[in-house]
C-alpha positions as a Markdown table, in Angstrom:
| # | Residue | x | y | z |
|---|---|---|---|---|
| 1 | Met | 36.5 | -30.3 | 15.8 |
| 2 | Ser | 37.9 | -26.8 | 15.8 |
| 3 | Asp | 39.7 | -27.5 | 12.6 |
| 4 | Val | 36.5 | -27.7 | 10.7 |
| 5 | Leu | 34.5 | -24.9 | 12.4 |
| 6 | Leu | 34.7 | -21.6 | 10.6 |
| 7 | Arg | 34.0 | -19.7 | 13.8 |
| 8 | Lys | 37.3 | -21.1 | 15.3 |
| 9 | Leu | 39.6 | -19.7 | 12.6 |
| 10 | Thr | 41.2 | -16.2 | 12.7 |
| 11 | Arg | 40.8 | -14.0 | 9.7 |
| 12 | Arg | 44.5 | -14.7 | 8.8 |
| 13 | Glu | 44.0 | -18.4 | 9.0 |
| 14 | Phe | 40.8 | -18.3 | 6.9 |
| 15 | Arg | 42.4 | -15.9 | 4.4 |
| 16 | Glu | 45.5 | -18.1 | 3.9 |
| 17 | Arg | 43.6 | -21.3 | 3.5 |
| 18 | Met | 41.4 | -19.7 | 0.9 |
| 19 | Arg | 44.4 | -18.1 | -0.8 |
| 20 | Leu | 46.1 | -21.5 | -1.1 |
| 21 | Glu | 42.8 | -22.9 | -2.6 |
| 22 | Glu | 42.7 | -25.4 | 0.3 |
| 23 | Leu | 39.0 | -24.7 | 1.1 |
| 24 | Lys | 36.7 | -26.3 | -1.4 |
| 25 | Gly | 33.3 | -26.5 | 0.2 |
| 26 | Cys | 31.2 | -25.1 | 3.0 |
| 27 | Ile | 28.4 | -26.6 | 5.0 |
| 28 | Ile | 25.7 | -24.3 | 6.5 |
| 29 | Pro | 23.7 | -26.3 | 9.0 |
| 30 | Met | 20.1 | -25.2 | 9.7 |
| 31 | Gly | 17.9 | -26.8 | 12.4 |
| 32 | Ala | 15.5 | -25.7 | 15.2 |
| 33 | Ile | 15.1 | -25.2 | 18.9 |
| 34 | Glu | 11.7 | -26.8 | 19.7 |
| 35 | Gln | 9.8 | -29.2 | 21.9 |
| 36 | His | 10.7 | -32.9 | 21.3 |
| 37 | Leu | 8.1 | -34.5 | 23.5 |
| 38 | Glu | 8.9 | -35.1 | 27.1 |
| 39 | His | 12.0 | -37.1 | 26.7 |
| 40 | Leu | 14.3 | -35.2 | 24.2 |
| 41 | Ala | 16.0 | -31.8 | 24.7 |
| 42 | Met | 14.7 | -29.0 | 22.6 |
| 43 | Glu | 18.1 | -28.6 | 20.9 |
| 44 | His | 17.8 | -31.9 | 19.1 |
| 45 | Asp | 17.3 | -30.7 | 15.5 |
| 46 | Trp | 20.2 | -28.2 | 15.8 |
| 47 | Arg | 22.5 | -30.6 | 17.6 |
| 48 | Ser | 21.9 | -33.5 | 15.2 |
| 49 | Val | 22.5 | -31.5 | 12.0 |
| 50 | Cys | 25.7 | -30.1 | 13.5 |
| 51 | Gln | 26.8 | -33.5 | 14.5 |
| 52 | Val | 26.4 | -34.7 | 10.9 |
| 53 | Ala | 28.0 | -31.5 | 9.4 |
| 54 | Val | 31.1 | -31.6 | 11.6 |
| 55 | Ala | 31.6 | -35.4 | 10.9 |
| 56 | Val | 31.3 | -34.9 | 7.2 |
| 57 | Ala | 33.7 | -32.0 | 7.3 |
| 58 | Gln | 36.2 | -34.1 | 9.2 |
| 59 | Arg | 36.1 | -36.8 | 6.7 |
| 60 | Leu | 36.8 | -34.2 | 4.0 |
| 61 | Gln | 39.6 | -32.3 | 5.8 |
| 62 | Pro | 41.2 | -29.9 | 5.1 |
| 63 | His | 38.8 | -28.9 | 2.3 |
| 64 | Val | 35.5 | -28.2 | 4.1 |
| 65 | Leu | 34.3 | -25.8 | 6.8 |
| 66 | Val | 31.1 | -25.7 | 8.8 |
| 67 | Ala | 29.5 | -22.3 | 9.1 |
| 68 | Glu | 27.0 | -22.4 | 11.9 |
| 69 | Gly | 24.9 | -19.2 | 11.8 |
| 70 | Ala | 21.4 | -19.8 | 13.2 |
| 71 | Met | 20.1 | -22.3 | 15.7 |
| 72 | Ala | 16.3 | -21.6 | 15.4 |
| 73 | Gly | 14.1 | -22.6 | 12.5 |
| 74 | Ile | 10.5 | -22.3 | 11.5 |
| 75 | Ser | 8.6 | -24.0 | 14.3 |
| 76 | Glu | 5.2 | -22.2 | 14.6 |
| 77 | His | 3.5 | -25.5 | 14.7 |
| 78 | His | 5.2 | -26.3 | 18.0 |
| 79 | Met | 4.6 | -22.9 | 19.7 |
| 80 | Arg | 1.8 | -24.3 | 22.0 |
| 81 | His | 4.7 | -25.8 | 23.9 |
| 82 | Pro | 6.5 | -23.0 | 25.8 |
| 83 | Gly | 10.2 | -22.9 | 25.3 |
| 84 | Thr | 10.1 | -23.5 | 21.5 |
| 85 | Leu | 11.9 | -20.8 | 19.5 |
| 86 | Ser | 10.5 | -20.0 | 16.2 |
| 87 | Leu | 11.4 | -17.6 | 13.4 |
| 88 | Arg | 8.8 | -16.2 | 10.9 |
| 89 | Pro | 9.3 | -17.9 | 7.5 |
| 90 | Gly | 10.4 | -14.5 | 6.0 |
| 91 | Thr | 12.9 | -14.0 | 8.8 |
| 92 | Phe | 14.3 | -17.5 | 8.4 |
| 93 | Leu | 14.6 | -17.2 | 4.6 |
| 94 | Ala | 16.3 | -13.8 | 5.0 |
| 95 | Ile | 18.8 | -15.1 | 7.5 |
| 96 | Leu | 19.6 | -18.1 | 5.3 |
| 97 | Ser | 20.0 | -15.9 | 2.3 |
| 98 | Asp | 22.5 | -13.7 | 4.2 |
| 99 | Leu | 24.4 | -16.7 | 5.4 |
| 100 | Ile | 24.7 | -18.1 | 1.8 |
| 101 | Asp | 25.7 | -14.6 | 0.6 |
| 102 | Ser | 28.4 | -14.4 | 3.4 |
| 103 | Val | 30.1 | -17.7 | 2.5 |
| 104 | Val | 29.9 | -17.0 | -1.2 |
| 105 | Arg | 31.5 | -13.6 | -0.7 |
| 106 | Ala | 34.2 | -15.3 | 1.3 |
| 107 | Gly | 35.1 | -17.4 | -1.7 |
| 108 | Phe | 33.3 | -20.7 | -1.4 |
| 109 | Lys | 32.1 | -22.1 | -4.7 |
| 110 | Asn | 30.5 | -25.3 | -3.3 |
| 111 | Val | 27.9 | -24.6 | -0.6 |
| 112 | Leu | 25.7 | -27.3 | 1.1 |
| 113 | Val | 22.8 | -26.1 | 3.2 |
| 114 | Leu | 22.3 | -29.1 | 5.5 |
| 115 | Asn | 18.9 | -29.2 | 7.0 |
| 116 | Gly | 17.9 | -30.8 | 10.3 |
| 117 | His | 14.2 | -29.7 | 10.8 |
| 118 | Gly | 11.2 | -30.7 | 8.7 |
| 119 | Gly | 9.5 | -27.4 | 9.2 |
| 120 | Asn | 12.2 | -25.6 | 7.2 |
| 121 | Val | 11.8 | -27.8 | 4.1 |
| 122 | Ala | 8.7 | -26.3 | 2.3 |
| 123 | Pro | 9.6 | -22.6 | 2.7 |
| 124 | Val | 13.2 | -23.2 | 1.5 |
| 125 | Asn | 12.0 | -25.3 | -1.5 |
| 126 | Gly | 9.6 | -22.6 | -2.5 |
| 127 | Ile | 12.3 | -20.0 | -2.9 |
| 128 | Trp | 15.4 | -22.1 | -3.7 |
| 129 | Asp | 15.5 | -21.1 | -7.4 |
| 130 | Gln | 16.0 | -17.5 | -6.3 |
| 131 | Tyr | 18.9 | -18.4 | -4.1 |
| 132 | Leu | 20.5 | -20.2 | -7.0 |
| 133 | Arg | 20.1 | -17.2 | -9.3 |
| 134 | Met | 21.5 | -14.8 | -6.6 |
| 135 | Ser | 24.5 | -16.9 | -5.6 |
| 136 | Gln | 25.7 | -18.3 | -9.0 |
| 137 | Val | 27.6 | -21.0 | -7.2 |
| 138 | Asn | 27.2 | -24.8 | -6.8 |
| 139 | Leu | 24.5 | -24.4 | -4.1 |
| 140 | His | 22.5 | -27.4 | -2.7 |
| 141 | Phe | 19.8 | -28.0 | -0.1 |
| 142 | Leu | 19.7 | -31.4 | 1.6 |
| 143 | Ser | 17.9 | -32.6 | 4.7 |
| 144 | Tyr | 20.3 | -35.1 | 6.3 |
| 145 | Trp | 17.7 | -37.9 | 6.6 |
| 146 | Asp | 17.0 | -37.7 | 2.8 |
| 147 | Val | 20.1 | -39.9 | 2.2 |
| 148 | Leu | 18.3 | -42.7 | 4.1 |
| 149 | Thr | 16.1 | -45.1 | 2.2 |
| 150 | Asp | 13.0 | -47.2 | 2.8 |
| 151 | Asp | 15.3 | -50.2 | 3.0 |
| 152 | Asp | 17.3 | -48.5 | 5.8 |
| 153 | Ala | 14.0 | -47.8 | 7.7 |
| 154 | Lys | 12.7 | -51.4 | 7.3 |
| 155 | Glu | 16.1 | -52.9 | 8.5 |
| 156 | Leu | 16.7 | -50.5 | 11.5 |
| 157 | Leu | 13.3 | -49.3 | 12.8 |
| 158 | Gln | 11.5 | -51.6 | 15.2 |
| 159 | Gly | 8.2 | -49.6 | 15.4 |
| 160 | Gly | 7.5 | -48.8 | 11.8 |
| 161 | His | 9.2 | -47.9 | 8.6 |
| 162 | Arg | 7.1 | -45.5 | 6.6 |
| 163 | Leu | 8.7 | -42.4 | 5.2 |
| 164 | Pro | 8.4 | -39.7 | 6.4 |
| 165 | Asp | 6.1 | -40.6 | 9.2 |
| 166 | Asp | 8.6 | -42.9 | 10.9 |
| 167 | Leu | 11.8 | -41.6 | 9.3 |
| 168 | Pro | 12.6 | -39.0 | 10.4 |
| 169 | Gly | 9.4 | -38.6 | 12.5 |
| 170 | His | 9.3 | -36.2 | 15.4 |
| 171 | Ala | 11.0 | -37.3 | 18.6 |
| 172 | Gln | 10.1 | -40.8 | 17.6 |
| 173 | Glu | 12.4 | -43.9 | 17.4 |
| 174 | Phe | 14.8 | -42.5 | 14.8 |
| 175 | Glu | 15.5 | -39.2 | 16.5 |
| 176 | Thr | 15.7 | -40.8 | 19.9 |
| 177 | Ala | 18.1 | -43.4 | 18.6 |
| 178 | Phe | 20.3 | -40.7 | 17.1 |
| 179 | Ala | 20.4 | -38.8 | 20.4 |
| 180 | Leu | 21.2 | -42.0 | 22.4 |
| 181 | Ala | 24.2 | -42.6 | 20.1 |
| 182 | Ala | 25.5 | -39.1 | 19.7 |
| 183 | Phe | 24.4 | -37.1 | 22.9 |
| 184 | Pro | 22.7 | -39.4 | 25.4 |
| 185 | Glu | 22.6 | -36.8 | 28.1 |
| 186 | Asn | 19.8 | -35.2 | 26.0 |
| 187 | Val | 17.5 | -38.2 | 26.5 |
| 188 | Arg | 15.3 | -38.5 | 29.6 |
| 189 | Thr | 14.6 | -42.3 | 29.6 |
| 190 | Glu | 12.9 | -42.1 | 32.9 |
| 191 | Val | 9.8 | -40.4 | 31.4 |
| 192 | Trp | 9.3 | -42.9 | 28.5 |
| 193 | Asn | 6.5 | -44.8 | 30.5 |
| 194 | Glu | 4.7 | -41.5 | 31.2 |
| 195 | Gln | 4.1 | -40.8 | 27.5 |
| 196 | Pro | 1.2 | -42.3 | 25.5 |
| 197 | Asp | 3.5 | -42.8 | 22.5 |
| 198 | Lys | 5.8 | -45.8 | 23.2 |
| 199 | Lys | 7.7 | -45.8 | 19.9 |
| 200 | Pro | 10.6 | -43.7 | 21.4 |
| 201 | Ser | 11.3 | -46.4 | 24.0 |
| 202 | Leu | 12.1 | -48.8 | 21.2 |
| 203 | Ala | 15.2 | -46.8 | 20.3 |
| 204 | Thr | 18.8 | -47.9 | 21.2 |
| 205 | Ala | 22.2 | -46.4 | 20.9 |
| 206 | Ala | 23.4 | -49.2 | 18.7 |
| 207 | Gln | 20.6 | -48.5 | 16.3 |
| 208 | Gly | 21.5 | -44.8 | 16.3 |
| 209 | Glu | 25.1 | -45.5 | 15.6 |
| 210 | Lys | 24.1 | -47.4 | 12.4 |
| 211 | Phe | 21.9 | -44.6 | 11.3 |
| 212 | Ile | 24.6 | -41.9 | 11.9 |
| 213 | Glu | 27.3 | -44.0 | 10.1 |
| 214 | Arg | 25.1 | -44.3 | 7.0 |
| 215 | Ile | 24.1 | -40.6 | 7.0 |
| 216 | Val | 27.6 | -39.3 | 7.5 |
| 217 | Glu | 29.0 | -41.6 | 4.7 |
| 218 | Arg | 26.3 | -40.7 | 2.2 |
| 219 | Val | 26.4 | -36.9 | 2.9 |
| 220 | Thr | 30.1 | -37.1 | 2.6 |
| 221 | Val | 29.8 | -38.7 | -0.8 |
| 222 | Tyr | 27.2 | -36.1 | -1.7 |
| 223 | Leu | 29.5 | -33.1 | -0.8 |
| 224 | Lys | 32.6 | -34.8 | -2.4 |
| 225 | Glu | 30.7 | -35.1 | -5.7 |
| 226 | Met | 29.8 | -31.4 | -5.4 |
| 227 | Ile | 33.5 | -30.4 | -5.0 |
| 228 | Glu | 34.5 | -32.8 | -7.8 |
| 229 | Glu | 31.9 | -31.2 | -10.1 |
| 230 | Lys | 30.1 | -34.5 | -10.5 |
| 231 | Arg | 27.0 | -33.0 | -8.8 |
| 232 | Val | 26.3 | -29.4 | -10.0 |
| 233 | Ala | 23.3 | -27.2 | -9.3 |
| 234 | Lys | 22.7 | -25.0 | -12.4 |
| 235 | Ala | 21.1 | -21.7 | -11.7 |
| 236 | Pro | 17.8 | -21.2 | -13.6 |
| 237 | Glu | 17.8 | -18.9 | -16.5 |
| 238 | Tyr | 16.6 | -15.3 | -15.9 |
| 239 | Phe | 13.5 | -14.4 | -17.8 |
| 240 | Pro | 14.1 | -12.6 | -21.1 |
């Protein structure tokens, strides 16, 4: 894992890899620290998006690094549950802008902002054209579950298959299956029967492994196409 994490490199190691044109792409994961019902740890969104980012970078070694810069996201709608951490939309967007600027100034020409929290989507989409104008690189925003289809949901989910209500959902069958497969210590199965919502209890680790495999494979293809200039985000024109 340390080979693909930007924070694990020394400045010399990074400088040399960039000088040799070895580094072709960068993933900036963005998630949240928020309540996930009674049975999932609050780190789920952050942990899951980093899981995907690292797996994708490992498949594309040595050309991709993961730049983890901020764990918290926009979670005001969960603040009635103590323990949730939330950034104001303006704060979150400023942080994301600075992270993008940092990796662009470091030399990356292909930058994928990989999202793991639904509350981040609308604010980012509302300002994305400004990020494209400012960065002037091949910059993309993708929620990792967006690579899944209705067919995937119908095949793998037991309790429902509507998008986005059941996929990704919130602390429901999909997210619970992901956690069971990737970091089972974050799942408190002993409290399932105490919750009114029984859908999470339908999740299995085997189900989660299939979801993760498809997600990682498709996000890898997405970023590979970016690096190969087959998927290019064009910055909008400035107004005359």
